[in-house]
C-alpha positions in Angstrom: 46.8 -14.3 5.6 44.5 -16.8 7.3 45.9 -15.8 10.7 45.1 -12.2 10.1 41.6 -13.1 8.7 40.9 -15.1 11.9 42.0 -12.2 14.1 39.8 -9.8 12.2 36.8 -12.1 12.4 37.3 -12.5 16.2 37.4 -8.7 16.6 34.2 -8.3 14.5 32.3 -11.1 16.3 33.2 -10.1 19.8 29.9 -8.5 20.7 30.7 -8.9 24.4 33.6 -6.5 24.0 31.2 -4.0 22.3 28.7 -4.4 25.2 31.5 -3.7 27.7 32.5 -0.6 25.7 29.0 0.7 25.7 28.6 0.2 29.4 31.9 1.8 30.3 33.8 -1.3 31.2 37.3 -2.1 29.9 37.7 -4.5 27.0 39.8 -6.9 29.0 40.0 -8.0 32.7 42.7 -10.7 32.4 45.5 -11.0 29.8 47.3 -14.3 29.3 50.7 -13.3 27.9 52.4 -16.3 26.2 55.2 -17.3 23.9 54.6 -19.6 21.0 54.9 -23.4 21.5 56.8 -23.9 18.2 57.0 -22.9 14.6 53.7 -24.6 13.8 52.0 -22.4 16.3 53.8 -19.4 14.9 52.3 -20.2 11.5 48.8 -20.8 13.0 48.6 -17.5 14.8 50.9 -15.2 12.8 51.4 -16.7 9.4 55.1 -16.6 10.2 55.2 -12.8 10.0 56.2 -10.8 13.1 53.4 -8.5 14.4 54.1 -4.8 14.3 54.3 -4.5 18.1 56.0 -7.8 18.7 52.8 -9.1 20.2 49.2 -9.5 19.1 45.8 -10.7 20.1 45.0 -14.4 20.3 41.8 -16.1 21.4 39.2 -14.2 23.5 37.7 -16.1 26.4 34.8 -15.2 28.6 33.7 -16.8 31.9 31.1 -15.5 34.4 31.6 -11.9 33.3 35.4 -12.0 33.2 36.9 -11.1 29.9 40.2 -12.9 29.2 42.5 -12.3 26.2 45.5 -14.2 25.0 48.3 -11.9 24.0 51.0 -13.8 22.1 54.6 -12.7 21.8 56.6 -13.6 18.7 59.1 -15.9 20.3 59.0 -19.7 20.5 59.9 -21.9 23.5 63.0 -23.1 21.8 64.2 -19.5 21.0 63.8 -18.6 24.6 66.5 -21.1 25.5 69.1 -18.7 24.1 70.2 -15.4 25.8 69.1 -13.3 22.9 65.8 -15.1 22.7 65.1 -14.5 26.4 66.1 -10.8 26.1 63.7 -10.4 23.2 60.9 -12.3 25.0 61.3 -10.0 28.1 61.1 -6.9 26.0 58.0 -8.1 24.2 56.4 -9.3 27.4 56.9 -5.9 29.1 55.4 -4.2 26.0 52.4 -6.6 26.1 51.9 -5.9 29.8 51.8 -2.2 29.1 49.2 -2.9 26.4 47.2 -5.0 28.8 47.2 -2.3 31.5 46.2 0.4 29.0 43.2 -1.8 28.0 42.0 -2.2 31.5 43.5 -5.6 32.6 44.0 -6.1 36.3 45.4 -9.7 36.3 48.3 -10.8 34.1 49.3 -14.5 33.5 52.8 -15.4 32.7 51.9 -18.3 30.5 53.9 -21.3 29.0 57.7 -20.6 29.0 57.4 -17.1 30.3 56.7 -18.3 33.9 60.4 -17.8 35.1 61.3 -15.1 32.5 61.5 -12.6 35.3 63.0 -14.8 38.0 61.3 -16.7 40.7 59.5 -13.7 42.3 58.7 -11.5 39.3 60.1 -8.5 41.2 61.0 -6.5 38.1 57.4 -6.8 36.8 55.8 -6.0 40.1 57.9 -2.9 40.5 57.2 -1.7 37.0 53.5 -2.4 37.1 52.4 -2.0 40.8 48.7 -1.8 39.9 48.6 -5.3 38.3 48.4 -8.7 39.9 50.7 -11.2 38.3 50.5 -15.0 38.5 52.3 -17.9 36.9 49.2 -20.0 37.2 50.9 -23.2 38.4 48.8 -23.6 41.6 45.8 -24.1 39.3 47.7 -26.3 36.9 49.1 -28.4 39.8 45.6 -28.9 41.2 44.2 -30.1 37.9 47.3 -32.2 37.2 46.8 -34.1 40.4 43.1 -34.6 39.6 44.0 -35.8 36.1 46.7 -38.2 37.4 44.6 -39.9 40.0 41.6 -40.2 37.7 43.8 -41.8 35.0 45.3 -44.2 37.5 41.8 -45.3 38.7 40.4 -45.4 35.2 43.1 -47.7 33.9 43.2 -49.9 37.1 46.7 -48.9 38.1 46.4 -49.8 41.8 48.4 -48.4 44.8 50.9 -50.9 46.1 51.3 -52.4 42.6 51.5 -49.5 40.2 54.9 -48.0 39.2 54.8 -44.4 38.0 57.5 -42.5 36.2 57.6 -38.7 36.7 59.6 -36.8 34.0 61.0 -33.6 35.4 60.4 -34.4 39.1 62.5 -31.3 40.1 60.3 -28.7 38.5 57.3 -26.9 39.9 54.7 -29.4 38.7 56.9 -32.5 39.1 57.5 -31.5 42.7 53.8 -31.1 43.3 52.9 -34.6 42.1 55.7 -36.6 43.8 54.6 -36.8 47.4 50.9 -37.3 46.7 51.7 -40.3 44.5 54.0 -41.8 47.2 51.5 -41.1 49.9 48.9 -43.0 47.9 51.1 -46.0 47.8 52.6 -45.9 44.3 56.2 -46.7 43.5 57.6 -43.5 42.0 60.6 -43.2 39.7 62.2 -39.9 38.6 63.7 -39.1 35.2 65.2 -36.0 33.6 68.2 -34.4 32.0 69.3 -32.4 35.1 71.5 -34.9 37.1 72.2 -32.5 40.0 68.5 -31.7 40.4 67.6 -35.4 40.2 70.2 -36.1 43.0 68.4 -33.5 45.2 65.0 -35.2 44.5 66.5 -38.6 45.4 68.0 -37.2 48.7 64.7 -35.5 49.7 62.2 -38.2 48.6 64.2 -41.4 48.6 63.1 -42.4 45.2 65.1 -44.0 42.4 66.2 -41.5 39.7 67.7 -41.9 36.2 69.1 -39.9 33.4 68.6 -42.7 30.9 65.3 -44.3 29.9 67.1 -47.6 29.3 67.9 -47.8 33.0 64.3 -47.3 34.3 62.6 -50.6 33.4 58.9 -51.1 32.8 56.3 -48.7 34.3 52.5 -48.5 34.3 52.2 -44.8 33.8 54.2 -41.7 33.0 53.5 -38.1 34.3 55.4 -35.8 31.9 56.1 -32.4 33.6 58.7 -30.9 31.4 59.2 -30.2 27.7 63.0 -30.0 28.0 64.7 -31.5 24.9 66.9 -33.6 27.2 63.9 -35.4 28.6 61.4 -35.7 25.8 59.8 -39.1 25.2 60.4 -40.8 21.9 58.5 -43.7 20.4 61.5 -45.9 21.2 61.3 -44.9 24.9 57.6 -45.9 25.0 58.6 -49.4 23.8 61.2 -49.7 26.6 58.8 -48.4 29.3 55.5 -50.2 28.6 54.7 -53.6 30.0 54.1 -56.6 27.6 50.6 -56.6 26.2 49.7 -53.4 28.1 49.5 -49.9 26.8 51.5 -47.2 28.6 49.4 -44.4 30.2 51.1 -41.0 29.6 49.7 -38.0 31.4 51.3 -35.0 29.6 51.1 -31.6 31.2 54.1 -30.1 29.4 53.7 -27.2 26.9 54.9 -27.9 24.3 54.0 -31.5 24.7 56.6 -33.9 26.0 55.3 -36.8 23.9 54.7 -34.6 20.8 52.3 -35.3 18.0 55.0 -36.7 15.7 56.3 -39.2 18.3 52.8 -40.1 19.4 51.8 -41.0 15.9 54.7 -43.4 15.8 53.7 -45.3 19.0 50.0 -44.6 19.4 49.1 -48.4 19.3 51.2 -48.8 22.5 50.3 -45.7 24.5 47.2 -44.0 25.9 48.2 -40.3 26.0 46.2 -37.6 27.6 46.6 -33.8 28.0 46.6 -32.7 31.6 46.4 -29.7 33.8 43.4 -28.2 32.0 40.1 -26.9 33.5 36.5 -26.9 32.2 33.3 -24.9 32.5 30.1 -25.2 30.6 29.8 -21.4 30.9 33.2 -20.7 29.3 32.9 -19.1 25.9 35.5 -18.6 23.1 34.7 -16.0 20.4 34.4 -18.0 17.2 34.1 -21.2 19.2 35.9 -24.1 17.7 37.9 -21.9 15.3 39.6 -20.5 18.3 39.8 -23.3 20.9 41.3 -25.6 18.2 44.1 -23.2 17.6 45.1 -23.9 21.2 44.6 -27.6 20.7 41.8 -27.5 23.3 38.1 -28.3 23.2 34.7 -26.7 24.0 34.7 -25.1 27.5 38.3 -26.1 28.2 41.2 -23.7 29.2 44.7 -24.4 30.4 44.8 -24.6 34.2 47.0 -21.5 34.4 44.4 -19.6 32.4 41.7 -20.8 34.8 43.7 -19.6 37.7 44.0 -16.0 36.3 40.3 -15.9 35.5 39.4 -17.3 38.9 41.6 -14.8 40.8 40.0 -11.9 39.0 36.5 -13.2 39.7 37.2 -13.8 43.4 38.9 -10.5 43.9 36.9 -8.1 41.8 33.4 -9.8 41.6 33.2 -11.6 45.0 35.3 -8.9 46.7 37.8 -11.3 48.4 40.5 -8.6 48.2 43.1 -10.3 50.4 43.9 -12.7 47.6 45.6 -9.9 45.8 48.2 -9.7 48.5 49.4 -13.3 48.1 52.5 -14.2 46.0 51.2 -16.1 43.0 54.7 -16.9 41.8 54.9 -19.5 44.6 53.3 -22.9 44.4 52.4 -23.8 48.0 49.8 -25.9 49.8 48.1 -22.7 51.0 48.0 -21.1 47.6 46.7 -24.3 46.0 44.0 -24.5 48.6 43.0 -20.9 47.8 42.9 -21.6 44.0 40.9 -24.8 44.6 38.2 -22.7 46.3 38.4 -20.0 43.6 37.9 -22.6 40.9 34.8 -23.9 42.7 33.4 -20.3 43.0 33.8 -19.6 39.3 32.6 -23.1 38.3 35.8 -24.6 36.9 36.3 -28.3 37.1 38.0 -31.3 35.5 37.5 -31.9 31.8 37.0 -35.2 30.1 40.3 -36.8 29.1 41.6 -35.4 25.8 44.7 -36.1 23.6 45.8 -33.0 21.7 42.2 -31.8 22.1 40.6 -35.0 20.9 38.6 -37.4 23.1 40.4 -40.3 24.7 38.5 -43.5 24.3 37.2 -44.7 27.7 38.1 -48.2 28.9 35.4 -50.7 29.7 35.5 -49.9 33.4 34.4 -46.3 34.1 36.2 -44.2 36.7 33.0 -42.6 37.7 34.5 -39.1 37.3 32.6 -36.9 34.9 33.1 -33.7 33.1 33.1 -30.5 35.3 33.9 -32.5 38.4 34.1 -29.8 41.1 34.7 -32.2 44.0 37.7 -31.3 46.2 40.9 -32.1 44.3 43.5 -34.6 45.7 45.7 -33.0 48.3 43.5 -29.8 48.4 41.1 -29.1 51.1 38.4 -26.6 50.0 38.0 -23.6 52.2 34.8 -21.6 52.7 34.5 -18.7 50.3 38.3 -18.9 49.5 
């Protein structure tokens, strides 16, 4: 009931959508199609009841004239681990994409666990909807994750040459993106995860120590969590094994759903400094109904997920600035060239690094400031900014 009331209020208060209608513009430019994190999120957005179409509107986001809309499918991340769950998710995603196209969208984000729902190239989607641009958003997320990680290491005085950093899920898209920059900066990097064969490949390629058991890792200064896989989720007991005596463990968590979830964090919060990662900020970004909407996503004022930011920035660069060649790139691939393009697109639309947050709440700053502020639009680590994308 509350979920439906919120959706109704969002629709009634969306005066920007009315203005677009009156001026002949489509109601949406970008649609972020996403599964649900978990059952709690299902209750928040749907009240536990399946929407008639299998998908429904979520928060509405506006930035620099670009209209973004979350479109949620009625499948959780856990359900998508099964064959039947993936089949249902694919059907609902395709229906949601058709809805988006009918409502004027030009850019579609495969958000959360939908990123590899259609394989590594999205060929089926591209063939079915040739007029749409699809992105998984991980170039934007990778850029912001790198910025978050290096800011956190500096803020908490974890110095190169002495700091030991654990990367959970080093074989995934984001884990792979963070490994070499950390090593190049002089940090000792350790890999951990539940996929032994993938870990062996990482070890062979990067020459780092890898483990499938937390108990074998030893103490570290920081953790970068890049997967929400059940086989590699941090528990409170793991934090106790990893943190150094009389020092809190810094956990930079980019996973969705969170790797160190709220329940486990509550059990060990006196021994850990946890922060969300991979998000982007703009003072010009607007949610319809403000905090009633961004808090549903466990975000804060002016903050979006990095993948959302990528989709908004691509639309702005292509359709507002007229940089049409960006539409010809493959945004299912995370590469240095793509990350560089997205770094510039973020600068053009005004997206930068948010202040550190933990489940959307401020993270207390240590006595020594890092000197990095909200909406930091300086070039991100490992990304050289190009001129006009």
